[in-house]
N, C-alpha and C positions, 0 to 999 in steps of 0.2 A: 763827348765833344759837342753835343747839342744841348748843353745845359741851359742856354738862353737866359733871358731876363725874367723878372717877376718871381712870384712865390712858387716854390716847388713843394708839393705835398708828397712825402716819401713814406710808404707804409712798410713797417718793420715787424716781422714775426718769425717764428721758428717752428720746426716740426721735428719729429724723431722717427728713426727707422730701426727696427729690430735687426740685430746682427749677431750671429753666434760663432763666427769664424775666429779661430784662435790667433790668427796672424794680424788681426785688426786691433791695434792698441787703443783706438778711439772708442771701441765698443765697451761700455761700462754700464753698470746698473744705474738706472735713474727713474724718472717718472714717465715711463713709456705709456703712450695713449692706446696702443694696440694690444701689447702683451707685456705687462709689468714684470713678469717672471723671467724675461729674457734681457740680455744686455742690449743697449741701443747706441746709435750714433746720432748726435744732434746736427741739424742743418738749419741755418738761418738765411733769410733773403731780405733784401730791400728792393721794393718795387715802386716805380713811379706811378702815382695814382692817375695821372692824366691819361695815360695810354696803356697802363699795365705792363710797362717794360721793366724786366728785372735788371737791376744795376749792380748789385753786389750779392755774392753768396759766400758763406763760410761754413765749414764743418768743424765740429769741436767735440770733445769727450762727452759721452752720454751722462756722466754724473754731474756736470756743471749745469746749474739752474739758469733760467733766462735772465733773472735780475742781476746775476753776477756777470754774465757774458756781455751785457748791454754796454758797459763802458768801453770795451774794445771796438764794438761796432760804431759807437759815436765818433771815435777818431777816424774811422774809415769813411763814414758819411761826410765828415768835415772836408775830406780831400777830394770830393767829387767835383767841386768847382762851381757849385750853385751859390748865388749871393744871398738868397733868402730861402731857408729850408725850414719846414715844419715836419717833424717826425711824428707819425701816428702809430701808437702802440697800444696793446691791450694792458690789462691790469697786472700782468705778470712782470712788467718791466719797471713799475714805479717804486722808487726808493728815494730817500733824501740824497744819497750820494749820486745817484744817476741824474737827478734833476740839477744838481750842482755841475755835473759834467756837461749836461746839455747847455747850461748857461755859459760855462767857461768856453765851450766850443762855438758859441754864437749860433746854436741851433735851437729853433723853437720846437715846442712839443704840444701834442694833443693826446692825452691819456685818459683811460677809463679808471676811475678810482676803485680800489678794493672795498668790498663791504666790510665794515668794522665800526668801531666806536666813533671815529671821525665822521664817517658818512651818516651814521645814525644821528649824531648831534646836529649836523647840517640839515637833515631832513626834519628833525624836530623843530628847528628854528625857522626854516623857510618853507617846509612842506605844505602847510595850510595855505600860504599865499600862492604857491604854485598851483595847487589843486583848485582853489576856489575863485581866484581873480580872473576875470574874463580877459584882461590885457596880457595874461600869461599864455594864452592860446596861440600856437604856432600853426597857422592854417596849412602851410606847405607840407607839413609832416603829420598833421592831425595829432599833435602832442602839446603838452604844456611845459613851459620852461621859464627859468629865471637865471640871469647871470649876476653873480656877486663877486666881489674881490675878497679873498680870504687867504690866510697862511695855511699851508698844508700840514706842516709839522710843528705843532705847538705855536710858540711865539717867535720861533727862529725862521730865518729865510725871508725872501721877498713875498709879497702878496701875489697870488695867482688869480686867474679868472676861472671861477668855478661855475659850470653850467649845470644847474639842477633840473633834471628832465623827468617828467611823469607821463606815463601812458595809462589812460583809463582802461583801455582794453586789456593790458597786461595785469593791471591792478585787480580788475574784476575776475580775471581768470585765476590769479593767485589767491584771491579771497575765497573763491569756491574750493580751491585745492586745500587751503588751510582748514576750512570748515569741514570738508570731507575727512581730513586727517583727524580732526578733533572728534568727530563722530565715531570713527573707527577705533580710536584709542578708548573712548568711553565704553564702547561695546566690549573691548578686550578687558578693561578693568572690571566691568560688571560680571563677566564670565569668571574672572580670577577670584572675585569675592565669593561668588556662588559655589565654586569648586574648592575654595580654600587654597588656591595655588599661591606659592610664594613669588614675590616680585624681585627679580635680579637687580643688581646695582645698575647694570647697563640700561635695563628697561625703565628703571626709576628715573634715570637721567633723561631718557628719551621722552617718556610720558610727562615728566615734570616740567617740560617746556610749556605745556598748556594746562596742566592740572596741579592742584595742591593735593598731595598724597600723603597720608599718614599711615605708617606701617608699624607692626609689632616688631621690635628689634630682635626678639629671641628667634623667631622663625621667618621673619620678613614677609608675613602675610599682611594683606591690606586691611587696615582698620577702617579707613574712610577715604573718600576722594571727592573733589568737586572742581568744576571748571574754574580756571583762573582767568576771569573775563578781562582783567586789565592786561595780562600778558597776551591774550588772543587779540585784543583790540590793538595793542602796540604793534604786534607782528603784521596785522592787516594794514595799519597806517604806513608801514615802511614799504609795502609792496608797490610795484609799478615805477619805482624810482631808480634812476642811475645818474651818476655824476661824472661829467667830463671836466678835466682840468687842462687849461691851455696857458702857455707862457705869454702869448700875445692876446691883445684885445680882439674879440670877435663876438658876434651875436650868438645867441643860442641856436638859431636856425643855421648859421654858418658852421658852427661846431657839429651839429647833428649831420649836416650834409657831408662834411669832410670825413667824419668818423664812420658814417654808414658805408662809405666806399673803401673802407680798410680791407674788405674781404677780397680785394684784388690779389693779395698775397695768398690767402687761403685757396682761392681759385687756381692759382699757379701750382700750389702743392697738390691739389686734388687732380689737376690735369696730369702732372708728372706721375703721380701714383697710379692713376687709372690707365694712362696711355703709354707709359714708358717702363712700367715695372719697378718704379721706385719704392713700392710698398715693402720690398724686401731687398737687402743688400746681398747680392750674390757675388761676393768678392772674398779673396783669401789673404789680402795684404793691404797695408796702408796705401801703397802706390796704386794698387788696383782700384781701391775705393776713391782715392783722389781723382784718378782719371775718369771714373764713372761720374762723379759729381760735376766735373768740368764739362763733360759731354751733355749731361742733363741741363746744366746752366745754359749752354749754347742752344739746346733744344727749346728751353723755356723762352729764350729771346726770340727765336724763330717763330714759335707759337704765338707770342705776343704780337709780333709784326704782322703775321697772317691774320690774326683775329682783329686787330685794330684796322688794318687796311681793307678788310672785307665787310666792315659793318654796314655799308650801304646795301650790299647784296642781301644781308640778313633782314633788312627792313621789308624787303619784298618776299623773301622765302627763307624763313628762319631755319627750317628743318634741313634743307639741302645745302646750306652754306655754313654749317658748323666747321670748326677747324678740322675735325676728323673727316668729315665729308669732303672738304676741300683737298686734304692730303690724299685721300682715296681717289679722287677725280684726277689729280695731277699725276698720280702713280700710273695712270693708264697711258700716259705719253711715253712712247718707246722710241729708241733709236736702234737701227739695224745697220749692219755693214754690207756694203756692195763689194763683193769679192773681186770684181773686175777692176774697180778703181781703188779699192782699199779705203774708201771714205764711209764714215758713218753719216746717216741722215735720218730724219724723222720718218717713222713707219706709216703713220696715218695723218690725215688732215685733222686739225684741231676742232673739237666740238664747240658749239656756241657757249656752253657752260665753261669750258676750259679757257676760252678767249676772255670771257667775263672775269674769271678769277685772275688770269695773268694781267689783265688791264688794271685791276685793283692793286696789283703788286708792281705796277709801273713796268711791266714786261710785255713783249709782243711775240708774234709768231716768228719774226726774224731773230729775236733773242734766243728762242728755242733752237732754231736752225744753227745759229752761231755756236751754241753750246754743243750741239751734236758734232759739229766740225772740230771743236776743241777736244772732244774725246779721241778723235783720230790723231790729233797732234800729240796728246799725252801718251797714247800707246806707242807712237813712233819714237818718242823720246825715251 
């Protein structure tokens, strides 16, 4: 109801929870993050980036992949009532069909491109300009970037805005990692030659990424090997890059800023799994699981409201005003019954900390007292 005017950035992501109950039909084998050997139930959320408020949740069978489920969520997002929506998703949701669905629904998008031939071609074409031109430097993020218009799927479909971003810090880190891997492979190959050990097909494929290896076909022993400098250099040149695709025109800096806040969904999932036991589904039926997910959704909304409302308190004291600390403090407020009058009332005076928390939530001591009185009414009824 508070959709308001202006652009709304909505972050969309999913998680999965292992479930081995026989009565839960949604539990199916999929790509579980925690334990791939067990069935899972998938859960997706849409969270408003502005204040971390969860707007939509859906549970669905564990075997359905994110890129397939996305089209259903697009229709649900469309019905929220916002006039200008940009959906922010990770690389798991990008496909030609999904982008068409976003366009047809009038929803903008900001997506991270998957690594592949298309991204390699773009980096090969524009990478040098991004890395070496001083005007590509984005001071606010200490990154380098360039925005170009380009079609995503061959020559079909409209041109999108592609934001090619490079981090020197990540590139240097990955370069060291590649060179360390090359050195380790070289040591392994030297040992295999010395001992006359045969090279498996799997290892040949793995080592062949950075080395030209010649083997004797009869026994698969190594005849010779040498570094493939061109392959190593190409791999290094690709490091430190990632590419964001947006439907609407925006600068590289705007795209980075919007996408960097996508973790509001991940933080919601992490909080639910850490503080509410959502890391495992302890239910025996679909109805039980549906009810549990609904309660968790309400809990995530309340958590978001508390977190967003108390941000001024955290600027002064971050440690003592986390959501967990706030809930713990408010749990100290008790109401007791006066057996003479049959009325409930607050047991203690409120502490300064409790008053500060309640003030952030637009509540007062009088509101607490009124709530205590309402307990009496509810018991009488």
